[in-house]
Structures are given as structure tokens and as C-alpha cells.
PATORBA-583858 format. One line per field, with one value per residue (C-alpha): residue in three letters; x, y, z. Coordinates in steps of 0.25 Angstrom, whole numbers. Layout:
<pts>
rest: [ALA, ...]
px: [X, ...]
py: [Y, ...]
pz: [Z, ...]
</pts>
This chain:
<pts>
rest: [MET, PRO, PRO, GLU, ARG, LEU, ARG, SER, VAL, ALA, ARG, ALA, VAL, GLU, SER, ALA, GLY, LEU, ASP, GLU, LEU, TRP, VAL, TRP, GLU, ASP, CYS, PHE, ALA, GLU, SER, GLY, ILE, THR, SER, ALA, ALA, LEU, ALA, LEU, GLY, ALA, THR, GLU, ARG, ILE, THR, VAL, GLY, ILE, GLY, LEU, LEU, PRO, ALA, PRO, LEU, ARG, ASN, ALA, ALA, LEU, THR, ALA, MET, GLU, LEU, ALA, THR, LEU, GLU, ARG, ALA, ILE, PRO, GLY, ARG, LEU, ILE, GLY, GLY, ILE, GLY, HIS, GLY, VAL, GLN, SER, TRP, MET, GLU, ARG, VAL, GLY, ALA, ARG, VAL, ALA, SER, PRO, VAL, THR, LEU, LEU, ARG, GLU, TYR, ALA, THR, ALA, LEU, ARG, GLY, LEU, LEU, ALA, GLY, GLU, LYS, VAL, SER, VAL, ASP, GLY, ARG, TYR, VAL, ARG, LEU, ASP, GLY, VAL, GLU, LEU, ASP, TRP, PRO, PRO, GLU, THR, PRO, PRO, PRO, LEU, MET, ILE, GLY, GLY, GLY, GLY, PRO, VAL, THR, LEU, ARG, LEU, ALA, ALA, GLU, LEU, GLY, ASP, GLY, VAL, LEU, LEU, ALA, ASN, ALA, LEU, THR, LEU, ASP, GLU, VAL, ASP, ALA, ALA, ALA, ALA, ILE, ALA, GLY, SER, GLU, LYS, PRO, LEU, MET, ALA, ASN, VAL, ILE, ALA, ALA, THR, GLY, ASP, ARG, ALA, ALA, GLU, ARG, VAL, ASP, ALA, ASP, LEU, ARG, ALA, TRP, ARG, ALA, ASP, ALA, ASP, GLN, GLN, ARG, GLN, GLY, TYR, ALA, VAL, ALA, SER, GLY, ASP, ALA, ALA, ALA, ILE, ALA, ALA, GLN, LEU, ARG, ALA, LEU, ALA, ALA, GLN, GLY, VAL, THR, ASN, LEU, ALA, ILE, GLU, ALA, THR, ARG, ASP, GLU, PRO, ASP, VAL, GLU, GLY, PHE, ILE, ALA, PHE, LEU, GLY, ARG, GLU, VAL, ARG, PRO, LEU, LEU, ALA, ASP]
px: [-306, -311, -302, -312, -313, -298, -296, -309, -300, -287, -294, -300, -287, -280, -292, -289, -276, -268, -254, -257, -268, -258, -266, -263, -260, -264, -270, -279, -286, -280, -267, -259, -254, -264, -272, -260, -263, -278, -276, -264, -274, -284, -278, -266, -260, -257, -248, -252, -246, -245, -242, -240, -236, -232, -218, -222, -235, -228, -215, -205, -204, -220, -222, -211, -218, -232, -224, -218, -229, -237, -225, -225, -238, -242, -227, -225, -238, -235, -228, -224, -226, -222, -219, -221, -237, -246, -240, -252, -255, -243, -243, -257, -253, -239, -230, -228, -210, -200, -194, -203, -191, -182, -193, -196, -183, -179, -193, -192, -177, -180, -193, -184, -174, -184, -193, -180, -178, -167, -164, -167, -160, -162, -163, -168, -174, -187, -185, -178, -178, -167, -164, -180, -181, -194, -196, -206, -197, -204, -195, -197, -198, -210, -209, -209, -214, -213, -220, -216, -220, -207, -196, -187, -198, -199, -184, -183, -194, -186, -173, -181, -193, -197, -204, -211, -225, -230, -240, -257, -261, -249, -248, -242, -229, -229, -227, -220, -210, -209, -205, -193, -189, -193, -185, -190, -183, -194, -208, -216, -230, -243, -255, -265, -281, -289, -304, -313, -327, -337, -332, -316, -310, -317, -317, -301, -299, -308, -298, -284, -288, -293, -278, -272, -278, -272, -275, -284, -296, -288, -282, -271, -262, -261, -259, -273, -283, -295, -305, -306, -297, -289, -288, -284, -273, -268, -266, -257, -249, -247, -242, -231, -225, -223, -214, -227, -223, -235, -249, -257, -272, -280, -295, -303, -309, -324, -322, -334, -328, -315, -314, -320, -310, -300, -303, -307, -291, -287, -294, -297, -284, -273, -274, -271, -259, -251, -242]
py: [-90, -98, -108, -118, -117, -122, -135, -133, -124, -133, -144, -136, -132, -146, -151, -138, -143, -131, -131, -126, -119, -106, -101, -89, -86, -71, -65, -66, -78, -92, -99, -102, -115, -120, -116, -125, -135, -136, -135, -146, -155, -154, -157, -166, -161, -147, -139, -127, -113, -105, -89, -88, -86, -75, -75, -64, -73, -86, -90, -97, -111, -112, -110, -121, -130, -128, -130, -143, -147, -146, -149, -163, -167, -163, -163, -157, -146, -134, -122, -113, -97, -86, -70, -57, -57, -46, -35, -29, -42, -44, -34, -36, -50, -44, -51, -40, -37, -26, -32, -44, -47, -51, -59, -67, -67, -77, -85, -89, -92, -99, -105, -112, -116, -124, -129, -138, -144, -134, -131, -115, -105, -89, -78, -67, -56, -61, -78, -83, -99, -108, -119, -122, -138, -144, -156, -159, -151, -153, -164, -155, -139, -133, -123, -109, -96, -82, -72, -58, -43, -33, -35, -37, -50, -56, -57, -64, -75, -77, -78, -87, -93, -102, -95, -81, -80, -65, -55, -53, -44, -41, -32, -39, -28, -31, -47, -45, -37, -51, -58, -50, -50, -64, -70, -81, -93, -97, -95, -85, -85, -74, -74, -69, -66, -74, -73, -81, -79, -67, -52, -60, -46, -37, -50, -48, -36, -35, -46, -38, -25, -32, -37, -23, -12, -3, -11, -3, -10, -16, -31, -31, -26, -38, -53, -57, -65, -65, -69, -82, -95, -89, -74, -78, -88, -76, -67, -79, -83, -66, -67, -81, -71, -62, -73, -78, -93, -96, -90, -92, -88, -82, -82, -68, -66, -67, -81, -88, -102, -104, -115, -114, -105, -114, -125, -113, -111, -124, -127, -116, -107, -118, -123, -110, -110, -124, -121]
pz: [-275, -262, -257, -258, -271, -275, -277, -288, -294, -293, -297, -310, -313, -314, -322, -331, -334, -329, -323, -313, -302, -293, -279, -272, -257, -259, -245, -240, -248, -249, -243, -256, -249, -247, -258, -266, -257, -261, -277, -276, -267, -277, -292, -296, -306, -306, -300, -289, -286, -277, -282, -270, -256, -251, -243, -232, -228, -227, -217, -229, -220, -222, -238, -239, -229, -235, -251, -248, -242, -255, -263, -254, -253, -270, -276, -288, -290, -281, -287, -273, -276, -265, -267, -258, -256, -258, -249, -244, -240, -233, -228, -220, -213, -209, -219, -227, -228, -231, -241, -249, -257, -249, -242, -255, -259, -245, -242, -257, -254, -241, -246, -260, -249, -240, -251, -255, -241, -238, -223, -225, -216, -219, -211, -222, -221, -221, -221, -209, -208, -201, -205, -210, -218, -222, -218, -230, -241, -254, -266, -274, -272, -278, -287, -281, -288, -281, -285, -288, -294, -295, -303, -289, -285, -298, -300, -286, -291, -304, -295, -283, -288, -301, -306, -303, -301, -305, -298, -304, -312, -319, -329, -344, -344, -328, -334, -343, -331, -323, -335, -337, -322, -319, -330, -338, -331, -322, -324, -323, -317, -321, -315, -325, -321, -332, -336, -346, -350, -346, -343, -345, -345, -335, -324, -328, -328, -315, -308, -313, -307, -295, -292, -299, -298, -305, -319, -330, -335, -347, -343, -355, -349, -338, -338, -338, -346, -351, -363, -371, -369, -381, -375, -362, -370, -376, -364, -357, -369, -369, -355, -359, -369, -358, -352, -341, -338, -330, -330, -318, -321, -313, -314, -312, -298, -302, -310, -311, -313, -310, -315, -328, -328, -327, -335, -345, -345, -346, -357, -367, -361, -359, -371, -378, -371, -372, -381]
</pts>
């Protein structure tokens, strides 16, 4: 959606009684840091997560500075997120690296040190810092989630992150496999495309195919949800049974009333998940 709508959406999330709003940093749409700042500034209670910042696109020191600034200004309501980024996008901006896993390990380690107020020196394959220390580190570092899809990255995310962010539009089998690799000690977040009302299932199917060209016409095998509140709640409960601890509900691209959909999630779906 256009960035100018974000504050209204953030206020709708808070009014609906939901816990968190997650923003993206997709090339070449919105900035994750700026979006998080707008959402935090427009609300008083909810947590704002960034899912996720692509490591190849950003210097680790700059990411630390920006996350620290937000956390100090509005403490206790931010969740950071980093990952490889979409490799085709990284290629287009000249930031693609030969070993994304090596970069992510070096980046996550340096970023966590900086946010903890440490003086960091590292001479890695991709991350190089010489005695870098934040002037204004946060009193308490924000949680740092790491995104991944392949088994190597999932294991790294479980090792170095405060939680694991899964890719979008996964099959249920892929969620199962990811949960097994990531383990049960840290939060596991899945994105779920969802819709209610007229043509809900068709709209979800269309969004699913936009994400995955290999998706068939049957949404039953994917981590998506559609229907009335009871149907959506049942589909979300099924994901929780697979080991997912956090669910980020994503409206379809053609959702005619995003704020109304958010109110529906808070008013009708959330109570069915309360226990």
C-alpha cells in the first residue's frame, strides 16, 4: 500500500487490540526503518516488527544506529529483523554476495554486539568494522529476528536470532520442515495470506500464485487462510499445532478495506485464539 496509509493502518491495529504490526523492506517499495518509525510514532501500545532488513543492502553499523535510535526514542516496542534479502533484488542493486550465509552470520554477530553497546572490531569476508561503538546504544537491545528458508539459514537463525522469520507463501510441508530445523526454543513466525468476505478463497489463491508461480489452484496445501472468523481461526490453529508460535496475517493485495479487515481480526478472530 502507499506509505501515506501506514499510520492509519497502524492505528487500526492498535484499536483492534492486536499485539503487533510488521512492516517490510521490499525492493523497491517502502523502507523498513522509516515504516517502523512512522508506525511507532502513530501508536502508543503495539509492538512494531521489521520483517526484514536485507543484510547485503545495509552496512551493519548503519542498521545498528537506526535500530538503536528507534529503541531509545520509543523503548520496548521494536523488533528488528534481518535476512539475506531476495537475491534477484540484491543482484539488481549490485549488492549480491557469493555466500549469503557467511554474510548473514558476520552481520548478525556484529549487529548484536553493537546493539549491546560493545566496541566491535571484525575483519570478515563481508563485514569489516574497526573499533566501532555506538554513542547511543539502547539500554536494552531490541529483539533481533532472523529470516530464512533453507536449512542452513534456518539453523543459523535459530542459533543467532531471538526468533526465526519464515518466508511467505509456504506449503504446510515446508512449515513442518522449517519448524523441525529451527527447533522449539525460540519463536517461529509465519506469514499467512488471509481474506474474508466476498470471493475470499479466490483472492487468497490469486495472491498465493503471485508469490509462487508453482502454486496449484488448491490453497489447502499452503499456509494461508480464508472464510469466516471460525474458518480462519481453525486454519491458524492448525499452523500453531505445527510449531508456529507467531502468526503475521497479511491482507490480500486487492483487500478493499484494510482497516475493516484488521478490525475483523481483532474483534472476531482473536477471541477464538485466546486459549
